[in-house]
Each structure stands twice: as structure tokens, then as C-alpha cells.
N, C-alpha and C positions, 0 to 999 in steps of 0.2 A: 620756339613755339612749343607750348606744352602739349600734352597728350589729348586733353579735351578739345583744344583748338584745331590739332591736327585730324581729329576725327571729324569735326564739324565741316573742315574743308574736304575730306574724303567723302562725307556723306551729300554734300552739296554737289561734287563732281559727278558722283554717282548717280544722283537723280537728274542731273542735267543731260548726262549722256544716255541713260537708259529710259528715261521718260516716264519713270516710276514716281508718282507724286505721292503715293502712300508712304509715309515716314516708316511705320512698323514694318512694311515689306521691304522697304529699302534697307532698314536696319537688320532684319533677319537676314538677307543675302550677305551683308558685310561681315556680320558675327559668323556665320558658317565658313567664310573664306578668311577668318582673321584679319579682317580690315585690309585686304589685298584688293586694291581698286581694280587693277585688270583682270585678276582672277574673277571677281565679282561679276565684272561685266561681260566676260566670256560666258559665265553660266546662264545669264537672262538675255543676251542678245543672239538673234537668229544667227545661223553659221555663215550666211551671205553677208552679215554686218560685222564679222570678226576679222576681216582682212585689213590688217593695220598698215601694210606697206602698199601703197598704191603705186602703179607704174607712172613713170614720168608723164606729164601732160604738156603739151606744146601750148605755149601761151600767145595768142594772136591778138594783135591790137585791132579793136573793132570798136566802131562808135556804139554797138549794141552791147558792149561789155563794160560794166561799171565796177571798179575796184574801190572797195570801202576800207579804209584803215580803221583797225579796232582800237578803242581808246582804253589802254590797260589802267588798273587802279594803282595806288601808291605802292601796295605790296602784293603783287598779282601771285594767284596760286601758281605752284610749279607745274610746268608744261607737262603734257603727257602725249602719247601717240593718239592721233585723231580717232575717235570712235563715233560712228554715226548714231544719231538719235533713234530711240524707239519709236515706231509708228504703229498707231492703233488701225485695226481694219476699218472699212467705211462703215460696218455696222456696229462696231463695238468702240466705245469711247471711254475715257477714264471716269471713274465714279465721281461726279460733281458733288456729291454729299460728303466725300471724304475731305477733311481739312488739308489743304496744301501745306506742304514746308517751304518757307519763303527764305531765300539767300539774299541776306541784307549786308550791304558794304556801307559803312558809315566813315566818311573821309572827314578828317580833322586838317588842320593847316599842315601836319607834318607826319601824320600817322593815319593808316586806315584800320578798321576794325571790322571783322567779319563775324556774322552771327548766322545761325540755322534756328529759325523759329516758326512754330505752327502759326497759322493765321488766325487761330482761335484766341491766341495770346493778345495782350493790351499793348497800348503804346507805353504804358508806365513800366511793363516788364522789360520792354526794349531798353527804356532809359536806365533802368536798375542794371542791365547788363553792361551798358556803356559805362555807367558810373564805376563799376567794378574794374573794367580794363582801363579806363583812362584815368581814373583817380579824381574825377571830377563829380561833385554833388549833382544827384539827379534833378534837383529843383532848379539847377543853373544850366541845365542842357537845353538848347533850342536846336530843332532839326529843320532843314529846308531841302528842297527838292522833291516834294510831294507830288504826284501825278495831277496833271490838271489844276495846280495850284490849290489842291483840296487840303487846306492846313487844318488838321484835327483840333477841335476846341477842348478837348479833356484827355488826360492821360488815361482815362477809363476806357476810352473808345477802342474796340477791338480792330486788328490790322485787318480783318477780313472786309469791314465797311469801307476802308480806304482804297479799295480796288487796286492793290498793289500788284504789279508784275511779279512773277516768281523770282526774278533777279532784279533786286531794286538798289538803287544808289541814292544815299541821302548825305546830306552835307551837316557837320556839326559846328554850331556857334556857341560860345559861353564866354563869360566874362574872363576865364582864364586863357582862352584861345582867342587870337585875333579874328576881327570879323573878315570873313572870306569874301573875295570878289565874286563875280558871276561865275555860276557853277559850269557853265559851258567853256568859259574862258579857262578855268582851272583844269577841266578835263582836256582841253587843247594843249595847255603847257605841259601837262604831265605826260602827254604822249609823244612829246619832242625828244629827239636825242640831242645832246649839248657837247660839243668839242671844247674842251678847255685846254688851253695852252699854257702850262705851268711851267715858269721859269725858276729853275733851281739855282738861286743866285750864290748859295753855298758851295754846290759842286760844279757850278758853271756848266749846267745842262738844260736843255729844253725838252719837254715831253708833251706830246699832243695825245689826248686820250678822249675817247667818246664816253660819255655817261648818259644813261636815261634819265628823264625828267623826275623819276621817282626816287633817284639817289639823294640822300641827304648830304649836307655839307660836311658833317662829322664822318660819315663813310667816305667821302672824297678824301679827307685828311688821313684817314687810316690807310687807305690804297695808296696815297702818297707816300706815307711811311715805308712802304715796301720798295718805293722807287728811289727815294732820296736817303733812305736810312736815317731820317730825322724824326724822332719820337714826336707824337702829336703834341705832347706838352710843351716841347721846344720849339715847334713850328710858328714862325712869324710870318704872317700873310699880308699882302697887299692886293687889293682888286676885289674883295667881296662887297656888296652893297651894304651900306653903314648899319642898317637895322637887321641884317640877316643873322640869325642864330644857327648853332650847330645842329639843331633839330629841323631846320628847315629844308623842304625838298628843293632840288636845283629848279624845278618848274615854277616854284611859286616864291623863290627868294628874291627874284628881281635881276637876275644876271643876263647878259646880252645873248641873243640867238642869232646865227647858230654858232659863233664862236665868242668865247670870253677869255681875256687875258688875265692871268694870275701870276704873282711872284710870292716865293717862299724863301725864307732864310732860317737859319738855325739861330736861336736867341735863348740864352740861358739866364737872361736878366729877369727881375721881378716884375710881373705884370698882372693885372687883374683880367686882361683880355688876351686869349690866345690869337692874335692877329685881328684884323679889322672884322667887325661884326660877329665875334665869336666870344660868348660868355663862358670862358672855360679857365677857372682858376684853382689850382691845388698845390700843395706843397712842392717845390722843386726837387726832381730826383735825379741825380747825377749818375751817369754810366761810369763804370769802373775805368775805362779808357780815359775818362775826361777829367779825373779828379785833380791832376795837376793844373788843367786849364782852370778848374773852378776853386782853387785854393783860396783866393781872395774873393768871397762872395759880396763882401760889402762894396766892393768896386763897382757891382753891377747894380747897387741898390738893393740889396737883400738884408732884410732885417734879421739877423740871427735868432733873436727871441721870438720871432713871429713865424718863421718857416722852418721846418724840419729837413735836414740835409741827411739823406741817406743813399747807399749804393744799391745798385742791383746788376746782375750780369746783362752783357750786351744781348741783342736779339740773337736767339738760337735757331739752328736750321733743324730740320725735321730729324736728320741723323748727324751724330758728330763726326769729325774727320776720322778716317782710316777705319771706317765700319767694316765689320766682318760678316759675310752672308751666313747667318745663322738663325736659329729660333729666337734668342734673345734680341736681335737686331730687328727683325720682323714685328716682334710685340712692341719694341720701342717706337719702330715707324708708326704703327697703328695707333699707340697711345698719344704720341706727339700731334699726329694728323687730326685725331679726335679732339684734343686740347685746343687746336687752332681753329677747326671749321666746324666743331659740333659732332654729336653722336650720329647724326643723319650723314652717313656716307658709305660708299661700298665697303663690304668687309674683307678687308685685305687678308691674304692667305698668311698664316701664321707658321712660317718655315723658310728654308733656304729657297733659292730659285730652282735648284735641282728638284728638291722635293715637290714644289709646285708644279713643275713640268711633269713629273712622274704621275702625281695623283690626277693631273688634268687630262694629259694625253697618252701616257703609257699605260693604259688600261684597255680593256675590250672596248671596241669601237662604239658600241651602243651607250656606253658609260661616259664617253669623252665629253669635255667641255673645252672650248677654245679659252686660252689663257691670255689675260691682258697684262702686259708689264708696264705699269705705271711709272714714268720717269719724271721726277718733280726737281725744280730748282727754285730757290728763292731769289736768284739773280734775274729772272724773268719778270717783265712787267705784268704779263698775263697771269702768273700764277695764283694770285689772290681771287681775281676775278673768275678765272676757270674753275677754280676748286668751289668756290661759294655759290656760284650761280649756274654752273653746268654739271660739274662732276657730282656734286651733293644734292643736286635736284632730285625731287621724289621720282620723277619718271627714269631717270638714268639709273639711280640706286636700285630701283625695282627691277628694271631690265637687265642690268649686269647681275644682280643676284640671282635671278632666274635662269639666265643663259650662260654666264661666263664664271670663270674664277679670276681673281685679279691679285696680283703681287706688286708691291711698291718699292721704290728705291729713290732716295734722294742724292742729287749730283751736285748740290750747291758748293760742297768742297772738292778741289780738283782731284784728291785722292779717292774719293767715292766714285767720281765720273770715270777715273781710269779703271777702278775695279768693276764698274758695270761694263766697260767695253770689253775688259778681259772675259767677263762671265758671257756675255752675248757671243764673243767669238768661240768660246768653249763650247757652246751649246747650240748654236746656230751657224749658219754659213758666214764667210768672211764679208760678203757685201753688206750684211745686215749690221755689222759691228761697225763697218766704214761709215754707213749712212748715219748711224747714231753718234759716231765721231765727228762728222761734218755738220750735224744739226745745229742750226743758230740758236744761242740761248734765248733770243727773244721769241722763238717759235715754241718754246717749252711752257707749259708741261707737254708731254708726248705719251701717246697710249700706243704701245707695240702689241698687236693682236697675233698670237702665235698658235700655229696649228702642227698636227704631225703628218708630213707628206711622207708616204711611205715608211722608210726607217729614219728619217731625219726631221728636225724641227725647222719649221719655215714661219716667216712672217706673212700673214696675208692681208695686213693693212697697218698703216701708221697714221694715227690720228694726232693733229697738232693742236696745241691750246689756243689757237685762234678761232676754233669753230663756235657756232652759235649752238645754243641747246637744239634747236630743231635739226641743224646738220649734224650734232652729236648722235641724236636718236636715229636719224635717217642712215647714217653710217653704220652704226651698231647693227641696225636690223638687216642692212645689206651685207655686212660682213658675217652675221649669223646664218643668213639665206645661204651664202657661199659654203660655210661651215657645213651646213646641214646636207648640201649637195655632196661634198666630200665625204661627210659621214656616212651616208646612205651608200656610196660606192664601196668604202672601207667595210661596212657591215656586210655587204655582198660577198666582198673578198674574203673576209672572216669565215663566212658561212661556207663558202666553196672549199676554202682550205681545211675548215674542220671536217667537212664531208670527205675529203680526200684523206684525212688522217685517220677517220673512222674506218674507211675502206681498206687502206693500208694495214690498220691494227686488226681488223676483222681477217684479212688474208693471212697475216702472221700467227693469229690464233688458230685458224683453220689448219695451217701447215703443221704447227706444233700438236694440234689435237690429232691430226692424221698419223704422225710419227707415233704417239703415244697409243692409238688405236691398233697399229701394226703390232705393237710390242704385246699389247694386251688381248690381241683376237683370240689367239689360240686358248689363252688362260679363260677367256670370256667364254668360249665354246665349251671347254671342260666343265667350268662351273655351272653352265647351264644344262649340260648333259646330266652332271651328278645331281643338280636340283630338280631335273626332270624325274630321274630315277627314284630319287628320295619321295617326290610327291606321289609318284605312281605306287611305290612301295607302301606309303602311308594311306592311299586310297584303298589298296587291295587289303591292307589290315582291318581298315574300317569296315569294309564290305563282309569280310569273313566274320568279324565280330558281331556285326548287325545280323548276319545270317544265323549265326550261334544263338544269339539272343533271341531271334524270332523262334527258331527251332525249339529253344528251350521254353519259351512262352507258350508256343504251341503245345508242347508235351505237358506243361503244367496245367494248361487250360484243359486239354484232354483228360487229364488225370482228374482234375477237379470235377469236370462234367460227369465223368464216370462215378465219381463218389456222390454227386448230388443225384444222379439217376438213380443210384441204388437205394437212397433214403427217399425218393420221391414216391409218394402214395399213388396207388394205381387209380386209373380214371374210373369215377364212379358211375353206375348206370343212370339213366334219367330218372328224376323223380323230384319230389317236392321241394328238398333241400339241396338241389343241384343247380348250378349256374353254368350254362353252355357260352363260352366266349369265343368268338371268331377273331383272330389275330391278322390283321394286314401288315404284312412283312414289307421291308424297304425295297425288296426287288419285284414288288407287286404281287407275290404269291400270297395265299391265305392258308392259314392253319386254324382248326377248330379242335377244342378240347373241353370236357365238362370238368368242374371243380366243385367240391362240396362247398355250399354257401356259408357254411359256419365254420369252414376251414380258414387259416390265415392266409393273408395276402402273400406271404412269404412261399406259399406252394406254387402260385402262379409265377413268382420271380424265378424260383428253382427251375420250373418247366421251361421258362423262356431261356435261362442259362444254359440247360441242357441242349436247347435247339441253336445255341450260339449268340444268344442276344443277352448280354450281361447288362445290368442296370448301370453298371458304371460307364458303358459305351452307348446305350441306348435309352430313350425315354419311352414310357408306356402311357399313350394319351387317351382319355375318355372323350369322346365326341360331345355328349350332352348329358350333364353340364361339362363343358370342357375344362378339364384338369390333367395335371401330371401325376399318375398314380405312383411312379416310381420314386416320387419324394415323400410318399406318405408312410406312416407307421406300419411295417411288414408285419406286425403281429396282430392288427385288426382283422377280423373276419371280413369275407366278401360281402356278407349281409350288412354288417355294420357300416361298411363304407357306401351301402346303398346301391350295390350292383344288381340290376334285375336279372331275371333268369335266363335272359338272351341278352348279350352284350357284344358290342364290336369294339376292339381296341386297336390303336394304330402304333405300330412299332416305329420310331423315328430315331435316327442316328444323331447323336449328340453334337 
């Protein structure tokens, strides 16, 4: 399945589970979670709807209870854990004006095509998509199964007008495809499980295998290859219906229900049909171990000029014999598994089993993940079915990737089987190794889920290859729930141990600190006393220096005052050119003196200086107009400055 088809299926599943019909909104949630279906659903569903693991429910036979079996499509979407649909509140419904995204399944005679289309698209657009996927001209495609037999009359009609449900199943008829019988009958046949009794006349064995009705004849032959070791091209069948082709599904090819008997033999002769009802013709390819048997090809009717005879290696197991537990072996296992079953599979740990155990379980409890040891064997009938339908399903791959680490090993060869038993005995207890040693090959593949119990590794579950997809998911969820309980206990134990270690470390540090304190106690006291004396001495020196500076300043000031006082003109008697000024001092006292109005302002400043009020320390303020005279030119006369015959000036400290 390509990436586009995969995203269409994820979008359909997301809308079906969440109830979000707006394609844009659904696309936004999936984009933000990198198209992780479970994570996107957890974002939009209420908390009460996210309990994926429900407790067991007792089933009671009652006439009031009706069980309805769901009819699957030919290629159903991968199963996932049940997610309840989103319900709208009673007063809030979906926007009926927003176009819905229709999930349309188109069933042909041997294949199903799934499409996600807006209901605003036309029937012609749907036919074009079918034409691209099926390789059939759109003009030759005819669709049946419309609701209420409302057959559209034109390809230009919009899907909205056809009243299609959100999930719609249609059936395709074209000249290239055979005419289908009644659609209800097809659905019923496809929903059945058929038991094929396959007689391997070459190896003298009988296999009874259940297959769903959606399985094609070619897929049955491919699965039989793993049981009989007979390549599909060399299989000669008896028992298939005469007109059945390899592409036909079991449910529509005409076999008997519930059991159908078939015979298969190995045939190297020239034939245009690979068994009854199978149009399978290609140049005959001979395995290397069969070259002697096929030396005289003409005895079997093979025309050497028509058919190319070449060799290829026999079917290879995932790991070669005598494999060594190492990084290259792990990489080889992953590459061969991908080549056989596709890229969609759990990401196997790239390293040895010891390294996988260390990285998964020998870390802090909060960072641990249970480790799945996957044991594969090509000798098991279940290997191909389990890997393709269970282990590689989208639900299992996503759940394992989120909650587990997984490491793989192949025991098809006896040497590799013994090597695995030795490794399990080395890292686990003897009972686990003994259990793997006794496991029946027909119950493989096997998943051994490992956890760390105190100081040893232990297996908490063994999942055999006979489980269904639903059983696999249920078991994995149950195992992970058990792991979570153990992990919570280990986290609490680690926390308590870390607290004890912290207390012990603090006690040791306190003891060592007390020893150092005792040794340094006298020295600290001595240093403290010396520092105190030094500080006191420095403070005393500063006080003495400041006192000397103040004394010197006072002396300088007094000497200056005396010098200014000697040069200060005497106070003039009252008269026309005399200004009487009252000085309001900062301490509230007042001083009055007369000055010549034609004398300079400096005479007034000198008087104030003699009184102890230097203009560098005090301001001389005139009240009206209010101005600071101490900032004016001292050579100007009082008259030029506009002082009246009687003035009151305020002396204010700067």
C-alpha cells in the first residue's frame, strides 16, 4: 500500500472514531501528530473515552440480546484498539453545511479499492480514481449498490445528491471484470471462513488450514509454499473450480463451504496453467538442488528454444546457519524480515540480545521498556500468516513501537535454535530456557516479553503464533499494564533508595566538614580577631583624618572670614542710596544690614560669608520676583539688580 492510500485509510479511521466530519479539522489533527492514529485520537477524545482496555464482560445468553456478525471487505483495514465515537452534546450538532468526507469502498471481483472523497465531488471524479487504481478505462466502469437503487444518470452528478452514508460500499462491473452476482450474496460469502484440506501428494502430508473468504487463490498458493516447500510455479493443483483464477477470492471462486479438498503435487513439466483454474505461465526456473532431476528437460515436454532455464538459490531463512549474536546479525534479520513481509513491521533492535536487555531494562525505572524477544521459524505453518496479518498490522506495529522494544531471532536452523536456548539460559532463569526448548514448532512464532524483576531478567508473558489480531492486542495491553504496575513499584523503590543515599552522603559530608571545622576553628578565630583589629584601626585612622580635615577646613574658613571681614565696607547710614536687607537664616533667626545700592552684589555675599553662609553652600533667594541671587553676576550693583530700599532675602541650604 503506498503512502497516499495509507493516509486515506488513517483519515477514514480517524473520522469514524472521533466523529469529526470536517476534513480540514481531521487533517490538522493528524498532521500535528505525524499521522499517528492513536495519538491523534487521544488528543480529541474526552478522557473518559480513552480507556482502550475494558474489563472482561460476562456474556449472558438472552433472547433480548442479538449478536450481529460484521461483514468485512475484501481487504479490511488493519484492526486497532476499540475507540468510542465522539458524541455531540444535545444542544450542539455537527455543522450540516460543512461537506462530509465519504469513505467509499469499491469491490471488484477480486480486489477492493478504498477512497476518501468530499461529497462535493462528482461521480466522474470517483470513476477517474477507480480507473487509476484498477487500470480500467473510466467509460467502461459501471457501479451498483446505490442506496435505494438511486442509480445516477450522469457522471457530473455530485455525490451529495445521492444521499450516500458516510461509509458506502459499491460494486464495480466492467467488460474487463466478470459480472458479479447479488451484492448481498457476495458480502455473505466474503464474510465466511473456509477450511481447506490440502493433500501434499509429493511429501505425503495433509494440512488443514482455515482461510478467510477474502483470501485470493494466489495467496493460498503462496502460503502453501511455506508448508510444502514447493514453489508456486511448480505447484500442480487439483480441486479448484475450472473457471477460478489466481486473482479470485475464495468467497467468490466457487469452492465448497465449509470445507474444500485440494491436492497439490510438484510438477516441473511445461504447462500453460499452474494447476486447475490457474492462468499462471512463466519460464521454468529450476532450484540448484534439482538440477540433476531436470537435466533432460525435453522428457517433460519443455521446448528449450521457447523457455529459459536458469538457476536460483533455494528458499532462504531469515538468518543463515550458525548465526552470531551481534550487530551485523541483527541488521541482517531486520533487512530480510523487511524484504519478506514489507517495510511496515516493528522496528527490531539493532544489536545483540545483551545490548537490547541493557538498553531496555538496565536503566532507571522511569526510562524502562519491556523487551519482546521475537522467535521466528520458517518450519511453522503459522509463520507467514502471523507475520503478515498480526505482527505487521498497523495496530500492533504502532502499539509495540510506543510501548516496547523488540529483538528478533530466527531458529529455522537447529544451530540457531540451540544458540537462542543458550542465550536465554545465560540471561534468564533455567525454566524460561527449558520452556523455549520444549515449545512445539507448530506454535511458533513466539513472543517472549521480558522484564527486570529486582536484579534478574524474567519473562512476564509468552505469546504464541496462533493468536488472532484481537487476542494479540489484548495480550500486549494486559502485559503492558502489568509492566506499569511493576514499573511504578520500581520507581518508588529507586526514589527511596536515592533518598537514603542522599541522607548517607549528607551525613558523610557533615562529618568530614566537622573535622575540617575543628582544625580550622582556632585559625578562623585568629583571622577573625586580626580582621577586626584591622578594621578598627582603619576606622580610627579615617576618623582622625576626617577630624584633621574638618579642623583644617574650619581654620581655613575662619582665616578667610577674617580676611573678608577686613575688606568688607562698613555699614552705611540710612539714606537715598542705601538698601536695607533683612536676611532670614536657616535656623529661623533674622539678621538686618544696610548696603549701598550702588555697591556690587559681592559686598552682600562677603557679609554673608563672614556670617558663615558661603554662596557655595547656601542659596540667596528673593521672594518677589522669586529668583536665586547667588547665581547672578556679583559685580552688578544692587540697584541694577532691581533691589528696593527694603528687601527680605531667604538664606537656604543647598
